[in-house]
C-alpha positions as CSV (number, residue, x, y, z in Angstrom):
1,M,18.4,1.6,-13.7
2,T,19.2,-1.4,-12.3
3,E,19.2,-4.7,-14.6
4,K,16.5,-7.1,-13.9
5,N,16.9,-10.5,-13.2
6,G,14.1,-11.3,-16.4
7,R,10.7,-11.6,-16.3
8,V,8.0,-12.0,-13.8
9,F,4.2,-13.1,-14.7
10,S,1.4,-13.4,-12.4
11,G,-2.3,-13.2,-13.2
12,A,-4.8,-13.5,-10.8
13,R,-9.1,-14.0,-10.7
14,P,-11.7,-10.7,-10.2
15,T,-12.0,-12.3,-7.1
16,G,-13.0,-8.2,-5.2
17,R,-12.3,-6.8,-2.7
18,Q,-8.4,-9.5,-1.5
19,H,-7.7,-10.3,1.7
20,L,-5.0,-11.2,4.5
21,G,-4.8,-14.4,2.6
22,N,-4.1,-13.1,-0.6
23,Y,-2.1,-10.4,0.8
24,L,0.5,-12.5,2.5
25,G,0.4,-15.9,-0.4
26,A,0.7,-13.6,-3.0
27,I,0.6,-9.4,-3.1
28,Q,3.6,-8.8,-0.6
29,N,5.4,-11.1,-3.0
30,Y,4.5,-8.9,-6.5
31,V,5.1,-6.0,-4.5
32,A,8.6,-7.2,-3.5
33,L,9.4,-8.4,-7.1
34,Q,8.8,-5.5,-9.0
35,E,11.8,-4.1,-7.2
36,N,14.4,-7.3,-9.4
37,Y,12.3,-8.1,-12.6
38,E,10.3,-6.2,-15.4
39,S,7.2,-7.5,-13.7
40,I,3.3,-7.4,-15.4
41,Y,0.5,-8.0,-13.4
42,C,-2.8,-9.5,-14.8
43,I,-6.3,-9.5,-13.5
44,V,-7.7,-12.3,-15.3
45,D,-11.1,-12.2,-15.5
46,I,-11.5,-14.1,-19.0
47,H,-10.3,-17.2,-16.0
48,A,-13.4,-15.9,-13.9
49,L,-15.8,-17.2,-16.9
50,T,-15.0,-21.3,-16.5
51,T,-17.0,-21.4,-13.2
52,V,-19.1,-17.6,-12.2
53,E,-22.1,-17.9,-14.6
54,A,-23.6,-14.6,-13.0
55,T,-21.0,-11.5,-13.9
56,K,-22.9,-8.6,-12.7
57,D,-20.1,-8.4,-9.7
58,L,-17.3,-8.7,-12.3
59,K,-16.6,-5.4,-13.5
60,L,-16.8,-4.0,-9.9
61,N,-14.3,-7.4,-9.0
62,T,-11.8,-5.9,-11.2
63,R,-11.5,-2.9,-9.9
64,E,-12.0,-3.2,-6.3
65,M,-9.1,-6.1,-6.8
66,A,-6.6,-3.8,-8.6
67,L,-7.3,-0.9,-5.6
68,D,-6.2,-3.2,-3.5
69,W,-3.3,-3.8,-5.7
70,L,-2.5,-0.1,-5.7
71,A,-3.1,-0.2,-2.1
72,A,-0.6,-2.4,-1.2
73,G,2.4,-0.9,-3.9
74,L,2.1,-2.1,-6.5
75,D,3.1,0.4,-9.0
76,P,2.5,0.9,-12.5
77,K,5.7,3.0,-12.8
78,K,8.1,-0.5,-12.8
79,S,4.8,-2.7,-13.3
80,I,2.7,-3.4,-15.5
81,I,-0.9,-3.9,-14.2
82,F,-3.8,-4.8,-17.2
83,V,-7.0,-6.6,-17.1
84,Q,-6.6,-10.3,-19.5
85,S,-9.7,-9.7,-21.8
86,H,-8.2,-5.8,-22.5
87,V,-5.0,-7.9,-24.7
88,P,-6.8,-10.4,-27.1
89,E,-4.0,-11.7,-28.1
90,V,-4.5,-14.6,-25.6
91,M,-6.9,-16.0,-26.8
92,E,-5.4,-16.8,-29.7
93,L,-2.4,-18.2,-28.1
94,H,-4.2,-20.1,-26.2
95,T,-6.3,-21.4,-28.9
96,I,-2.9,-22.2,-30.8
97,L,-1.3,-24.0,-28.4
98,S,-4.6,-26.0,-27.9
99,M,-3.8,-27.5,-30.6
100,V,-0.5,-29.3,-29.3
101,T,-2.2,-30.1,-25.9
102,P,-3.0,-33.3,-26.1
103,L,-6.9,-34.2,-24.2
104,G,-5.5,-36.6,-21.7
105,K,-3.2,-34.4,-19.9
106,L,-5.4,-32.1,-18.9
107,T,-8.7,-34.1,-17.7
108,A,-5.8,-36.0,-15.8
109,L,-4.5,-32.7,-13.5
110,P,-5.7,-32.6,-10.6
111,T,-6.7,-29.6,-10.4
112,F,-9.6,-30.4,-13.5
113,K,-11.2,-33.0,-11.2
114,E,-11.1,-30.5,-8.6
115,K,-13.7,-28.3,-10.2
116,V,-15.0,-31.2,-11.5
117,R,-16.2,-32.7,-8.4
118,Q,-17.5,-29.2,-7.2
119,N,-19.3,-27.3,-10.4
120,P,-20.3,-31.7,-11.8
121,N,-23.4,-29.5,-13.7
122,N,-20.9,-27.0,-15.0
123,V,-17.8,-28.9,-16.6
124,N,-16.8,-26.3,-20.1
125,Y,-14.6,-26.3,-22.9
126,G,-13.4,-23.6,-20.9
127,L,-13.1,-25.4,-17.7
128,V,-10.9,-28.7,-19.5
129,G,-9.1,-26.0,-21.7
130,Y,-8.2,-23.9,-18.2
131,P,-4.4,-24.5,-18.2
132,V,-3.6,-23.7,-21.6
133,L,-5.7,-20.5,-21.3
134,M,-3.1,-19.7,-18.5
135,T,-0.2,-21.2,-19.9
136,A,-0.9,-18.1,-22.6
137,D,-1.3,-16.1,-20.7
138,I,2.5,-16.9,-19.9
139,V,4.7,-17.6,-22.7
140,L,2.7,-14.4,-24.3
141,Y,5.1,-11.8,-22.4
142,K,7.5,-14.6,-22.3
143,A,8.2,-14.1,-18.6
144,T,10.4,-16.8,-17.1
145,T,9.0,-16.6,-12.9
146,V,6.3,-17.8,-12.5
147,P,5.8,-16.5,-9.1
148,V,3.2,-19.8,-7.2
149,G,2.1,-21.4,-4.6
150,V,3.0,-25.2,-4.0
151,D,0.3,-26.2,-5.7
152,Q,0.6,-24.4,-8.8
153,F,3.8,-26.5,-9.6
154,P,2.3,-28.5,-11.6
155,H,0.4,-26.0,-13.6
156,I,4.0,-24.8,-14.5
157,E,5.3,-27.7,-15.2
158,F,2.6,-28.4,-18.1
159,A,3.2,-24.6,-18.8
160,R,6.5,-26.2,-20.1
161,E,5.3,-29.3,-21.7
162,V,3.1,-27.1,-24.0
163,V,5.6,-25.1,-25.0
164,R,8.2,-27.5,-25.9
165,S,5.3,-29.1,-28.3
166,F,4.9,-26.2,-29.5
167,N,8.7,-25.3,-30.0
168,F,9.4,-29.2,-31.2
169,R,6.0,-29.1,-33.7
170,Y,7.3,-25.7,-35.6
171,S,10.7,-26.3,-34.8
172,T,11.1,-23.0,-34.0
173,D,12.6,-21.9,-30.5
174,V,9.7,-18.6,-30.0
175,L,7.5,-19.5,-27.0
176,L,10.0,-19.9,-24.3
177,E,9.5,-22.2,-20.8
178,P,9.2,-20.4,-17.8
179,Q,10.5,-21.2,-14.2
180,G,8.0,-21.7,-10.9
181,K,9.3,-19.1,-8.3
182,A,7.3,-20.5,-4.5
183,T,6.0,-18.0,-2.5
184,K,7.2,-17.3,0.9
185,I,3.7,-18.5,2.6
186,P,2.0,-21.2,1.1
187,K,-0.8,-21.1,2.7
188,V,-3.1,-18.7,5.0
189,L,-5.8,-20.5,7.3
190,G,-8.6,-18.3,7.6
191,T,-10.3,-17.7,10.7
192,D,-12.0,-20.9,11.7
193,G,-8.4,-22.2,11.5
194,E,-8.6,-25.4,10.1
195,H,-9.0,-24.2,5.8
196,K,-7.1,-21.8,4.0
197,M,-8.4,-18.4,4.1
198,S,-11.3,-18.1,1.4
199,K,-14.3,-15.6,0.7
200,S,-16.5,-18.9,-0.8
201,L,-16.0,-20.6,3.4
202,N,-15.7,-17.6,4.9
203,N,-13.8,-17.1,7.1
204,H,-11.8,-14.2,5.4
205,I,-10.3,-11.2,6.7
206,E,-10.6,-8.0,4.0
207,L,-7.5,-5.8,3.6
208,A,-10.0,-3.0,3.3
209,A,-11.9,-3.8,5.9
210,T,-13.2,-0.5,8.1
211,P,-10.4,-1.4,12.0
212,E,-14.5,-2.1,14.0
213,E,-14.9,-5.3,10.8
214,T,-11.5,-6.7,11.4
215,E,-11.6,-7.0,15.5
216,K,-14.9,-8.1,15.0
217,R,-13.4,-10.6,12.6
218,V,-10.1,-11.9,14.2
219,M,-11.9,-12.0,17.6
220,Q,-14.2,-15.1,16.1
221,M,-10.4,-17.0,15.1
222,V,-10.0,-20.5,16.5
223,T,-7.4,-20.4,19.0
224,D,-5.7,-23.1,20.4
225,P,-7.9,-26.0,20.2
226,Q,-6.7,-27.5,23.2
227,R,-7.1,-25.0,25.8
228,Q,-10.1,-25.5,27.5
229,R,-9.4,-23.1,29.9
230,L,-7.5,-19.3,31.0
231,S,-5.6,-21.6,33.6
232,D,-5.4,-24.3,31.0
233,P,-1.3,-23.2,29.3
234,G,-1.7,-23.0,25.5
235,D,0.8,-23.9,23.5
236,P,1.5,-21.2,20.9
237,D,3.3,-23.5,17.8
238,V,-0.2,-24.9,17.7
239,C,-1.9,-21.1,17.3
240,N,-3.0,-19.8,14.1
241,V,-3.8,-16.7,15.6
242,F,0.0,-16.9,17.0
243,T,1.4,-17.2,13.5
244,L,-0.2,-13.6,11.8
245,H,1.1,-12.6,15.7
246,K,5.0,-13.5,13.7
247,I,3.9,-11.3,10.8
248,F,2.5,-8.3,11.6
249,S,3.2,-7.7,15.9
250,S,6.9,-6.5,17.0
251,T,9.5,-8.6,18.3
252,T,9.4,-8.1,21.3
253,E,5.5,-8.7,21.0
254,V,5.5,-12.0,19.8
255,E,8.5,-12.5,22.7
256,E,6.3,-11.8,25.6
257,I,3.1,-13.6,24.1
258,N,4.9,-16.6,23.5
259,A,6.2,-16.7,26.4
260,A,3.2,-15.6,28.8
261,C,0.2,-17.4,26.5
262,R,2.5,-21.3,28.0
263,K,2.6,-19.6,31.1
264,A,-1.3,-19.2,31.2
265,E,-0.2,-15.2,32.4
266,I,-2.7,-14.0,29.1
267,G,-6.2,-15.9,28.0
268,C,-6.0,-16.4,24.1
269,V,-9.4,-12.9,23.5
270,D,-6.2,-10.9,24.9
271,C,-3.8,-12.7,22.3
272,K,-6.7,-11.9,19.7
273,R,-7.0,-7.9,20.9
274,R,-3.9,-7.0,20.3
275,F,-2.9,-9.3,16.2
276,A,-6.5,-7.1,16.2
277,K,-4.4,-4.0,17.4
278,S,-1.5,-5.2,15.5
279,L,-3.3,-5.5,12.3
280,N,-5.7,-3.0,11.9
281,N,-2.2,-0.7,12.5
282,N,-0.3,-2.4,9.9
283,L,-3.1,-1.8,7.1
284,Q,-3.7,2.1,8.5
285,T,-1.3,3.4,5.3
286,F,-2.8,0.7,2.9
287,R,-6.7,1.7,3.8
288,E,-5.5,5.5,2.9
289,R,-3.7,5.1,0.0
290,R,-6.9,2.8,-1.1
291,A,-9.3,5.4,-0.1
292,K,-6.9,8.4,-1.8
293,F,-6.9,5.7,-5.0
294,D,-10.4,4.8,-5.2
295,T,-11.6,9.1,-5.0
296,R,-9.2,9.8,-7.8
297,D,-11.4,10.6,-11.0
298,G,-10.3,7.2,-13.4
299,Y,-7.4,7.1,-11.8
300,V,-8.0,2.4,-11.5
301,R,-9.1,2.9,-15.4
302,D,-5.9,4.3,-16.8
303,V,-3.6,2.4,-15.3
304,L,-5.4,-0.3,-16.2
305,A,-5.6,1.0,-19.8
306,D,-1.8,2.0,-19.8
307,G,-0.7,-1.5,-18.7
308,A,-3.0,-3.2,-21.5
309,K,-1.0,-0.7,-24.2
310,R,1.8,-1.8,-23.1
311,A,1.0,-5.7,-22.5
312,Q,-0.4,-5.9,-26.1
313,A,2.5,-4.0,-27.4
314,I,5.2,-7.5,-26.1
315,A,2.1,-9.6,-27.9
316,A,2.0,-8.4,-30.3
317,E,5.4,-9.0,-31.2
318,T,5.1,-12.5,-29.5
319,M,2.8,-13.6,-31.7
320,A,4.2,-12.2,-34.9
321,E,6.9,-14.3,-34.5
322,V,4.3,-17.3,-33.1
323,R,2.4,-17.2,-36.1
324,A,5.6,-16.8,-38.7
325,A,7.3,-20.5,-36.5
326,I,4.1,-22.1,-38.0
327,G,3.6,-20.5,-42.2
328,L,0.5,-18.6,-41.6
329,Y,0.0,-16.8,-44.7
330,E,-0.1,-12.9,-43.8
331,V,-1.3,-10.0,-45.8
């Protein structure tokens, strides 16, 4: 077996079926990293409770996300894939790390201020301590690398500060300082061509949508905002559809569309139809794999149960070291 480069950890809230933004911004990176790293990927359902008041869809959303991850290429033989709440040691470590974390640092984080702005009537203790729980997620499994978007680097630095505080207070080095690894595609615009692709904005394209649903969403996409008529030359450099063409279409087709658009030889409608075709072709294998996994009785449950068992083995070792470093009495 090839020697691995270290251990990767990443977690995502269970938002159900994943969209192109999730795939390009995170999932494809997960799949690539598992070839060269010990990889641990977690569906962070406890994190979701900080902003979700109704949990009736939580189980379904967790399963749907796991299905998409597996269909996209995450391999349970290469990666540990599990649900956060299935390894309760993370809550214990969260509590311990909260003892070395100043409240002022938490309330000063830009992401906390943004969450308060979005949910002024639900500023709960868990929301304040969210970054501490995120730190516990990472360091519990002694991850050396965390793939994140550029906007999440302050949270990685925060995690490093918490680790330093813990290790200094208890004169130990049992917790490792993680390093952030920037994702290749930091931001994927939604169908509105303005905001980041998001379910809450309804500007997303689901990976598991039918070809017909996919084409319908693509045809709603905003293209070159300056182009008003078919006879107007377009500017592919500012067109979100063309940006995605470069990812999902062949090099030949991309070159053709680029030249034809600039000469007003192709309209935006045709450009979008061609993108929808390319996207559906790219997603065909994903959809076939997803359907197969979905119909295999108990497959997703078994993958997540096995992942939790393997993750807990690592977590138990870390917590034994943490308790010993603190000097907690054990029987």
